[in-house]
C-alpha positions as CSV (number, residue, x, y, z in Angstrom):
1,M,69.7,-19.6,31.5
2,D,71.2,-17.5,28.8
3,K,69.7,-14.0,29.2
4,K,69.9,-12.9,25.6
5,L,67.4,-10.6,23.9
6,L,66.9,-8.9,20.6
7,V,65.8,-5.2,20.0
8,I,64.2,-4.5,16.7
9,D,64.0,-0.7,16.5
10,D,65.2,1.9,14.0
11,D,65.7,4.6,16.7
12,K,69.4,4.1,17.5
13,S,69.1,6.2,20.7
14,V,66.5,3.8,22.1
15,S,68.5,0.7,21.3
16,W,71.6,2.3,22.9
17,I,69.8,3.2,26.1
18,I,68.3,-0.3,26.4
19,K,71.7,-1.9,25.7
20,K,73.5,0.2,28.3
21,A,70.9,-0.3,31.0
22,L,70.6,-4.1,30.6
23,E,74.2,-5.2,29.8
24,S,75.3,-4.0,33.2
25,L,72.9,-6.5,34.7
26,G,74.3,-9.4,32.8
27,Y,71.9,-9.4,29.8
28,I,73.2,-9.9,26.2
29,V,71.5,-7.3,24.0
30,D,71.6,-7.6,20.2
31,E,69.9,-5.1,17.9
32,T,68.6,-4.7,14.3
33,D,66.8,-1.7,12.8
34,T,64.6,-3.5,10.2
35,I,62.0,-6.2,10.3
36,K,63.7,-8.1,7.6
37,A,67.0,-8.3,9.5
38,G,65.1,-9.2,12.7
39,I,63.1,-12.0,11.1
40,E,66.3,-13.7,9.9
41,V,67.5,-14.2,13.5
42,V,64.4,-14.3,15.8
43,S,64.7,-18.1,16.1
44,N,67.8,-17.5,18.2
45,Y,66.1,-15.4,21.0
46,K,63.7,-16.1,23.8
47,L,62.8,-12.4,24.3
48,I,62.3,-9.8,21.6
49,L,61.6,-6.0,22.0
50,L,59.8,-4.9,18.8
51,D,59.0,-1.4,17.7
52,L,55.6,-0.8,16.2
53,V,56.6,1.4,13.3
54,L,59.7,0.4,11.3
55,P,61.1,1.5,7.9
56,D,60.2,-1.7,6.1
57,G,56.8,-2.5,7.7
58,N,54.3,-2.6,10.5
59,G,55.4,-4.1,13.9
60,L,52.0,-5.9,14.3
61,D,52.5,-7.8,11.0
62,A,56.1,-8.5,12.2
63,L,54.7,-9.9,15.5
64,V,52.6,-12.4,13.6
65,N,55.6,-13.6,11.6
66,I,57.8,-13.8,14.7
67,R,55.2,-15.9,16.5
68,A,55.0,-18.2,13.5
69,I,58.8,-18.6,13.3
70,N,59.4,-18.8,17.0
71,P,56.2,-19.5,18.9
72,D,58.0,-19.9,22.2
73,A,59.5,-16.4,22.1
74,L,58.1,-13.6,24.3
75,V,57.6,-10.3,22.4
76,I,57.3,-6.9,24.1
77,I,56.0,-4.1,21.8
78,I,57.7,-0.7,22.3
79,T,56.4,2.4,20.4
80,A,56.1,6.1,20.3
81,H,52.8,5.7,18.4
82,G,50.6,4.3,21.2
83,H,46.9,3.8,20.6
84,V,44.4,1.6,22.4
85,D,43.5,-0.2,19.2
86,S,47.1,-1.1,18.5
87,A,47.6,-2.2,22.1
88,I,44.6,-4.5,21.9
89,K,45.7,-5.9,18.5
90,A,49.2,-6.6,19.9
91,M,48.0,-8.5,22.9
92,K,45.5,-10.5,20.7
93,E,48.4,-11.5,18.5
94,G,50.3,-12.8,21.5
95,A,52.5,-10.0,22.6
96,Y,53.9,-10.4,26.1
97,D,53.4,-6.8,27.0
98,Y,53.1,-3.3,25.5
99,I,54.9,-0.1,26.6
100,E,55.0,3.4,25.2
101,K,58.0,5.7,24.5
102,P,59.3,7.5,26.4
103,F,59.5,4.7,29.0
104,D,61.0,4.6,32.4
105,I,64.2,2.5,32.1
106,E,63.7,1.1,35.7
107,E,60.2,-0.1,34.8
108,L,61.6,-1.7,31.6
109,K,64.3,-3.5,33.8
110,I,61.5,-4.9,36.0
111,L,59.5,-6.0,32.9
112,I,62.6,-7.7,31.3
113,E,63.4,-9.5,34.6
114,K,59.7,-10.7,34.9
115,A,59.8,-11.9,31.3
116,F,62.9,-14.0,31.8
117,R,61.4,-15.4,35.1
118,D,58.4,-16.5,33.2
119,I,60.5,-18.1,30.5
120,L,62.4,-20.0,33.1
121,L,59.2,-21.2,34.9
122,R,57.8,-22.3,31.5
123,E,60.9,-24.2,30.6
124,E,60.8,-26.0,34.0
125,L,57.2,-26.9,33.5
126,I,57.9,-28.2,29.9
127,N,60.8,-30.3,31.3
128,L,58.5,-31.8,33.9
129,K,55.8,-32.6,31.4
130,Q,58.3,-34.0,29.0
131,E,59.6,-36.4,31.7
132,R,56.1,-37.4,32.5
133,N,55.3,-38.0,28.8
134,E,58.4,-40.1,28.4
135,N,57.5,-42.3,31.4
136,L,53.9,-42.7,30.2
137,S,54.3,-43.0,26.5
138,P,54.2,-46.5,25.1
139,Q,57.2,-47.7,23.2
140,I,57.4,-48.8,19.6
141,I,59.7,-51.8,19.8
142,A,61.4,-52.3,16.4
143,S,64.7,-52.4,14.7
144,S,63.8,-53.7,11.2
145,S,64.7,-51.6,8.1
146,Q,60.9,-51.2,7.4
147,M,60.2,-49.7,10.8
148,L,63.4,-47.6,10.8
149,K,61.9,-46.0,7.6
150,V,58.7,-45.4,9.5
151,F,60.7,-43.7,12.4
152,K,62.4,-41.4,9.9
153,E,59.0,-40.5,8.4
154,I,57.7,-39.7,11.9
155,G,60.7,-37.5,12.6
156,K,60.2,-35.6,9.4
157,I,56.4,-35.0,9.6
158,A,55.8,-34.7,13.3
159,P,56.8,-31.1,13.6
160,K,54.8,-30.2,10.5
161,D,51.2,-29.4,11.4
162,V,49.6,-31.4,8.6
163,T,46.9,-34.1,8.5
164,I,48.3,-37.6,8.4
165,L,46.8,-40.9,7.3
166,I,48.2,-44.1,8.8
167,T,47.5,-47.2,6.9
168,G,48.2,-50.9,7.7
169,E,46.6,-54.2,8.6
170,S,44.7,-54.5,11.9
171,G,47.0,-54.9,14.9
172,T,50.1,-53.2,13.3
173,G,50.2,-50.4,15.9
174,K,48.7,-47.5,14.1
175,E,47.7,-45.7,17.4
176,L,51.2,-46.1,18.7
177,V,52.5,-44.3,15.6
178,A,49.9,-41.6,16.0
179,K,51.0,-41.1,19.6
180,A,54.6,-41.0,18.5
181,I,53.8,-38.2,16.0
182,H,51.9,-36.3,18.7
183,N,54.7,-36.7,21.2
184,N,57.3,-35.4,18.8
185,S,55.2,-32.4,17.6
186,K,54.8,-28.9,18.9
187,R,51.5,-30.1,20.3
188,R,53.1,-32.7,22.5
189,Y,52.0,-30.8,25.7
190,G,48.4,-30.7,24.5
191,P,46.0,-33.6,24.8
192,F,46.0,-36.7,22.6
193,V,42.4,-37.8,22.1
194,P,41.7,-41.1,20.3
195,I,38.3,-42.2,19.0
196,N,37.6,-45.5,17.2
197,S,35.0,-44.9,14.6
198,A,34.1,-48.6,14.4
199,S,33.5,-49.0,18.2
200,I,30.8,-46.3,18.5
201,P,27.3,-46.7,16.8
202,K,27.1,-44.5,13.7
203,E,24.1,-42.6,15.1
204,L,26.1,-41.6,18.2
205,L,29.5,-40.9,16.5
206,E,28.6,-37.4,15.4
207,A,27.5,-36.4,18.9
208,E,30.7,-38.0,20.4
209,L,32.9,-36.0,18.0
210,F,31.2,-32.6,18.1
211,G,29.4,-32.7,21.4
212,W,25.9,-31.4,22.1
213,E,23.9,-28.7,23.8
214,K,21.3,-29.4,26.5
215,G,18.0,-30.5,24.9
216,A,19.6,-31.2,21.5
217,F,17.9,-34.6,21.5
218,T,15.9,-36.9,23.8
219,G,18.2,-37.7,26.8
220,A,20.5,-34.7,26.3
221,V,19.8,-33.5,29.8
222,D,23.2,-31.7,30.0
223,R,25.7,-30.0,27.7
224,K,28.4,-32.5,26.5
225,V,31.9,-31.5,25.3
226,G,32.9,-33.5,22.2
227,R,36.2,-35.1,21.4
228,I,37.2,-32.3,19.2
229,Q,36.9,-29.8,22.0
230,S,38.7,-32.2,24.3
231,A,41.6,-32.2,21.9
232,E,42.0,-28.4,21.8
233,G,45.6,-27.5,21.3
234,G,46.5,-31.1,20.8
235,T,45.8,-34.1,18.4
236,L,42.6,-35.8,17.5
237,F,43.2,-39.4,16.4
238,L,40.4,-40.9,14.3
239,D,40.9,-44.7,14.0
240,E,39.0,-46.8,11.5
241,I,38.1,-43.6,9.5
242,S,36.6,-45.7,6.7
243,E,33.7,-46.5,9.0
244,L,32.3,-42.9,8.9
245,D,29.0,-42.6,7.1
246,F,28.7,-40.3,4.1
247,E,26.9,-37.5,6.0
248,L,29.4,-37.4,8.8
249,Q,32.2,-37.4,6.3
250,A,30.9,-34.1,4.9
251,K,30.8,-32.6,8.4
252,L,34.3,-33.7,9.1
253,L,35.5,-32.3,5.8
254,R,33.9,-28.9,6.7
255,F,35.6,-29.0,10.1
256,I,39.0,-29.7,8.5
257,Q,38.6,-26.9,5.9
258,E,37.1,-24.2,8.2
259,K,38.8,-25.2,11.5
260,E,35.4,-24.7,13.2
261,Y,32.3,-26.8,14.0
262,S,28.9,-26.6,15.7
263,P,27.8,-28.9,18.5
264,L,24.5,-30.7,18.0
265,G,21.6,-28.4,18.9
266,S,23.6,-25.3,18.5
267,N,23.8,-22.6,15.7
268,K,27.1,-21.3,17.2
269,S,30.3,-22.1,15.4
270,I,33.3,-22.9,17.6
271,K,36.9,-22.4,16.4
272,A,39.2,-25.4,17.1
273,D,43.0,-25.6,17.1
274,V,43.3,-29.4,16.6
275,R,45.6,-31.6,14.5
276,I,43.9,-34.5,12.7
277,I,45.6,-37.9,12.4
278,T,43.5,-40.7,10.9
279,A,44.1,-44.4,10.4
280,T,42.5,-47.3,8.5
281,N,43.1,-50.9,7.7
282,K,41.1,-50.7,4.5
283,D,41.9,-49.4,1.0
284,L,40.5,-45.9,1.0
285,K,41.3,-45.4,-2.7
286,A,39.1,-48.4,-3.5
287,A,36.4,-47.1,-1.2
288,V,36.5,-43.8,-3.1
289,K,36.1,-45.6,-6.4
290,E,33.1,-47.6,-5.0
291,G,31.5,-44.4,-3.9
292,L,31.8,-45.3,-0.2
293,F,34.2,-42.6,0.8
294,R,34.3,-38.9,-0.3
295,E,37.2,-38.2,-2.7
296,D,37.6,-34.6,-1.4
297,L,37.8,-35.9,2.2
298,Y,40.3,-38.6,1.2
299,Y,42.7,-36.0,-0.2
300,R,42.3,-33.7,2.8
301,L,43.2,-36.6,5.1
302,N,46.0,-38.0,3.0
303,V,48.3,-35.0,2.9
304,V,51.0,-37.4,4.2
305,E,50.5,-41.2,4.4
306,I,52.5,-43.6,6.6
307,K,52.2,-47.2,5.7
308,L,52.9,-49.7,8.5
309,P,54.2,-53.1,7.3
310,P,52.6,-56.3,8.7
311,L,54.6,-58.2,11.3
312,R,55.2,-61.2,8.9
313,E,57.3,-58.8,6.7
314,R,59.6,-57.7,9.6
315,K,60.5,-61.0,11.3
316,E,63.5,-59.4,13.0
317,D,61.1,-57.5,15.3
318,I,59.2,-60.5,16.5
319,I,61.6,-61.7,19.3
320,P,62.3,-58.2,20.7
321,L,58.5,-57.6,20.7
322,A,57.8,-60.9,22.4
323,E,60.4,-60.3,25.0
324,H,59.0,-56.9,25.7
325,F,55.4,-58.3,26.1
326,L,56.7,-61.1,28.3
327,K,58.4,-58.5,30.6
328,E,55.2,-56.5,30.7
329,S,53.0,-59.5,31.3
330,I,55.2,-60.8,34.2
331,K,54.8,-57.5,35.9
332,F,51.1,-57.1,35.2
333,F,50.0,-60.7,36.1
334,D,52.6,-60.9,39.0
335,T,54.1,-64.2,37.8
336,P,57.5,-65.6,38.5
337,L,60.3,-64.6,36.0
338,K,60.1,-66.6,32.7
339,D,61.9,-66.8,29.4
340,F,61.4,-68.4,26.0
341,S,62.9,-71.7,25.1
342,A,64.8,-72.0,21.8
343,D,62.0,-74.0,20.3
344,A,59.5,-71.4,21.4
345,K,61.5,-68.6,19.7
346,K,61.6,-70.7,16.6
347,A,57.8,-71.2,16.7
348,L,57.3,-67.4,17.1
349,L,59.4,-66.8,14.0
350,E,57.7,-69.5,11.9
351,Y,54.2,-68.2,12.5
352,D,52.7,-65.6,10.1
353,W,50.8,-63.5,12.7
354,P,47.7,-62.6,10.7
355,G,46.7,-60.4,13.7
356,N,50.1,-58.7,13.7
357,V,51.5,-57.1,16.9
358,R,48.2,-57.2,18.8
359,E,47.9,-61.0,18.2
360,L,51.5,-61.5,19.4
361,E,50.8,-59.5,22.5
362,N,47.8,-61.6,23.4
363,V,49.6,-64.9,22.7
364,I,52.4,-63.8,25.1
365,K,50.0,-62.7,27.8
366,R,48.3,-66.1,27.6
367,A,51.5,-68.1,27.6
368,T,52.8,-66.0,30.6
369,I,49.8,-67.1,32.6
370,L,49.5,-70.7,31.4
371,S,53.1,-71.9,31.3
372,R,54.1,-73.9,34.4
373,G,57.8,-73.6,34.6
374,T,60.4,-70.9,34.1
375,L,60.6,-71.6,30.4
376,I,57.8,-70.8,27.9
377,E,57.6,-73.7,25.4
378,R,56.1,-74.0,21.9
379,K,53.0,-75.7,23.4
380,D,52.4,-72.8,25.7
381,L,52.3,-70.4,22.8
382,F,50.1,-72.4,20.4
383,Q,47.7,-74.8,22.2
384,S,45.2,-76.4,19.9
385,N,42.9,-77.1,22.9
386,F,43.3,-73.7,24.4
387,D,39.6,-72.7,24.2
388,A,38.6,-75.8,26.1
389,C,41.1,-75.7,28.9
390,S,42.6,-72.2,29.3
391,L,40.1,-70.8,31.9
392,K,40.5,-73.8,34.1
393,E,44.3,-73.8,33.9
394,L,44.4,-70.1,34.3
395,L,42.4,-70.3,37.6
396,E,44.3,-73.3,38.9
397,G,47.7,-71.8,38.1
398,K,47.0,-68.4,39.7
399,L,45.1,-69.7,42.7
400,C,47.6,-72.3,43.9
401,G,50.1,-69.8,45.4
402,I,47.3,-67.7,47.0
403,L,45.5,-70.7,48.5
404,N,48.7,-72.1,50.0
405,K,49.1,-68.8,52.0
406,M,45.5,-68.2,52.9
407,V,44.4,-71.6,54.1
408,K,46.9,-71.2,56.9
409,V,45.1,-68.1,58.1
410,E,41.9,-68.5,60.1
411,K,38.9,-66.4,59.1
412,S,40.6,-65.5,55.8
413,N,37.2,-64.9,54.2
414,L,38.6,-66.9,51.2
415,Y,35.5,-66.9,49.0
416,D,34.8,-63.2,49.1
417,T,38.5,-62.3,48.8
418,L,39.1,-64.5,45.8
419,L,35.9,-63.4,44.1
420,A,36.7,-59.8,44.5
421,E,40.2,-60.2,43.2
422,F,39.0,-62.2,40.2
423,E,36.4,-59.6,39.3
424,K,38.9,-56.8,39.7
425,A,41.4,-58.5,37.4
426,L,38.8,-59.5,34.9
427,F,37.2,-56.0,34.6
428,T,40.7,-54.4,34.4
429,I,41.8,-56.6,31.5
430,V,38.6,-56.2,29.5
431,L,38.5,-52.4,30.1
432,K,42.1,-52.1,28.9
433,E,41.4,-54.3,25.9
434,T,38.4,-52.1,24.9
435,K,40.3,-48.9,25.7
436,F,37.9,-48.2,28.6
437,N,34.9,-48.2,26.3
438,Q,32.3,-49.2,28.9
439,L,29.5,-50.1,26.5
440,K,31.8,-52.5,24.6
441,A,33.3,-53.9,27.8
442,A,29.8,-54.6,29.2
443,K,28.9,-56.5,26.0
444,I,32.0,-58.6,26.2
445,L,31.4,-59.4,29.8
446,G,27.8,-60.1,29.2
447,I,26.6,-57.8,32.0
448,N,24.5,-54.6,32.2
449,R,26.5,-51.3,31.7
450,N,25.1,-50.0,35.1
451,T,26.5,-53.2,36.8
452,L,29.9,-52.6,35.2
453,N,29.8,-48.9,36.3
454,K,29.2,-50.0,39.9
455,K,32.1,-52.4,39.8
456,I,34.4,-49.8,38.4
457,K,33.5,-47.4,41.2
458,L,33.8,-50.3,43.8
459,Y,37.2,-51.3,42.7
460,K,38.3,-47.8,41.7
461,L,39.4,-48.9,38.2
462,I,39.2,-45.5,36.6
């Protein structure tokens, strides 16, 4: 690691002593004697020694500016005007440490060495997290000119900490774009917390967002942290934002303006450091004109808008997407390797995909399971009698290989084994499709939520 630091101090003797003491240890020490000169170059340094009183300003104000320009830099305050209040203020504003003149040069060496050790450890941790995020982050598969434009927009706005509105038809991949923005922002090591406004009953959505205190309402037996608090330091993604009722829109507007909120049942305001990204498949401008959506909230959310094109308008992305989903489906469903026939690819390109990327993904999943040979044909993609026969064919196709192995084994407990495997696979698929919303999953499965919860614990699905 390059051990380079900047000294901002108008006392030339202090700068000279620091330079002589540290350069002999392999450090590179640069110096300036004004805040203005220092601010111009602070982005080039990981460690900065800053005097508290300078000819052109206050070191505490300079500290705030330095942290804004280079938030990753460590700043050590050095001063001959030491007071408890200024020390507290410096630490509150993010100073790494605070030392008074005259200081012991050996103690300063130890502090500088510790600071660079901490910088190195932090960088190693960031690299590990980055590798993990790259492995876990879903890919946006696209090469069309329309999506390349979207990628450029993501690159421009991701580092800017502004609210973003993502618009597009249902199934176009709005959450993937929101994650891409988060993963390319300065908040990328913080949490990404999604919430679908349409999937949660309106009367529960406020509590889900802001959390609640014990006794806030009937059934609130414990304190509950809301999604906003869960997203602290990261990004809160509000999907289907048009579904918020008018009263909740007002509370969300206050939160965005004030950067604070109150949990249900509490008079205490909580500060929040959260970036807001929203998405909708509806025309919010029309909703504003109809009086269904607050105009002031609309302009707060729509600082930057990203419009996602429907799949039918970017045909060149269909085959790469289909091949990606096929690869993923083969792995997930543990089927033999398969490919698309030329006629199947033609069928994929001819179809208009009203459900966009999500519909394409579901069609490929289904075809991966139902197709008999190594080639997926047109009929496997678009079966007119799918609803009548798919479940039967699915079970027959998947069970044949298992049965051939298990019938040869005595006491294979075939019934219980297959039933458990079927349940596990079914619950896994439904939970993933509902983004692990247990209430919604239970409704789709037609079972009690408590029953689903027991199965989740039994099969360790979460």
